[in-house]
C-alpha positions as CSV (number, residue, x, y, z in Angstrom):
1,M,39.5,2.1,47.3
2,R,42.4,0.5,49.2
3,G,44.8,2.9,50.8
4,C,48.5,2.8,50.0
5,D,51.8,4.2,51.1
6,L,54.1,5.9,48.6
7,D,57.8,6.0,49.3
8,L,60.0,8.3,47.1
9,W,63.7,7.5,46.8
10,G,66.3,9.7,45.4
11,S,68.1,9.0,42.1
12,L,71.2,6.7,42.6
13,S,73.9,6.3,40.0
14,P,75.4,3.0,39.2
15,S,78.8,4.1,40.4
16,G,77.9,3.9,44.1
17,D,75.1,6.4,44.8
18,K,76.8,9.6,43.8
19,L,79.3,10.9,41.2
20,P,82.8,10.9,42.5
21,Q,83.8,14.3,43.9
22,G,87.2,15.9,43.7
23,Q,88.9,13.2,41.7
24,T,91.6,14.6,39.4
25,T,93.7,13.3,36.7
26,P,97.4,14.3,36.9
27,G,98.3,16.8,34.2
28,T,94.7,17.8,33.5
29,N,93.5,21.4,33.8
30,Y,89.8,22.0,34.5
31,P,88.0,25.2,33.7
32,R,87.9,27.5,36.8
33,G,84.8,27.1,38.8
34,Q,83.7,23.9,37.2
35,E,83.3,20.6,39.1
36,V,85.7,17.9,37.9
37,H,82.9,15.5,37.0
38,E,81.0,18.3,35.2
39,Y,84.0,18.9,33.0
40,L,84.7,15.2,32.4
41,L,81.2,14.8,31.0
42,S,81.2,18.0,29.0
43,S,81.2,18.4,25.2
44,E,84.5,20.3,25.6
45,C,86.2,17.4,27.2
46,L,84.7,15.0,24.6
47,R,86.0,17.3,21.8
48,T,89.4,18.1,23.3
49,Q,90.3,15.0,25.4
50,P,88.1,12.1,24.1
51,E,90.2,9.4,25.9
52,L,89.7,11.1,29.2
53,F,86.0,11.5,28.6
54,F,85.4,7.9,27.7
55,D,87.7,6.6,30.4
56,Y,85.7,8.5,33.0
57,Y,82.4,7.3,31.5
58,R,83.5,3.7,31.5
59,K,84.7,3.8,35.1
60,N,81.8,5.7,36.5
61,L,78.6,5.7,34.4
62,D,78.5,2.6,32.2
63,A,75.3,1.0,33.7
64,R,75.9,-2.2,31.8
65,K,78.4,-3.2,34.4
66,A,76.4,-1.9,37.4
67,E,75.2,-4.1,40.2
68,P,72.3,-3.4,42.5
69,N,73.1,-1.5,45.7
70,A,71.6,-1.6,49.2
71,A,68.6,0.5,48.2
72,H,67.7,-1.8,45.3
73,F,67.9,-4.9,47.6
74,K,65.9,-3.1,50.4
75,L,63.1,-2.3,48.0
76,A,63.0,-5.9,46.8
77,E,62.9,-7.1,50.4
78,M,60.0,-4.7,51.2
79,E,58.1,-6.0,48.1
80,K,58.7,-9.7,49.1
81,S,57.5,-9.0,52.7
82,G,54.4,-7.3,51.4
83,R,55.3,-3.8,52.7
84,L,55.7,-2.5,49.2
85,E,53.5,-3.5,46.2
86,G,56.1,-2.6,43.6
87,V,58.6,0.0,42.2
88,I,58.0,2.7,39.7
89,T,61.2,3.8,38.1
90,Q,62.6,5.8,35.2
91,N,65.7,3.7,35.2
92,I,66.5,1.4,32.3
93,D,69.4,-0.4,34.0
94,G,67.4,-3.4,35.2
95,L,68.9,-3.2,38.7
96,H,65.6,-3.3,40.5
97,Q,64.8,-6.6,38.7
98,K,68.3,-7.9,39.3
99,A,67.9,-7.2,43.0
100,G,64.7,-9.3,43.1
101,S,61.9,-6.8,42.6
102,R,59.1,-8.5,40.6
103,N,56.6,-5.6,40.1
104,V,58.6,-3.0,38.4
105,Q,56.9,-0.3,36.3
106,G,58.7,2.0,33.9
107,G,62.2,1.7,32.5
108,K,61.2,-0.8,29.8
109,R,64.3,-0.7,27.7
110,P,67.1,-2.4,29.6
111,L,70.7,-1.5,28.6
112,G,73.2,-3.9,27.1
């Protein structure tokens, strides 16, 4: 059996590797002790302030507009150079393929 290396990379969101922290919308009150992004993605926000909910979603989480980031390109480069045989992902955004990875397993239902 041939030996192999396994690299594990953390989850990256399409909005730039992490959810925005501490962003606020003027005139909006968030429940005490709750992170801003946690509230903006809550059922309470969807129910009481749907425009705010969907505005936040479109700006930060809509993967259909996402572009590959440096990590996607690095993995594709490693695959091309033979240092990596492929990528196993749970993502369905198609960003690994868009960055140039050819052997991508998992994430079979691309968005949009």
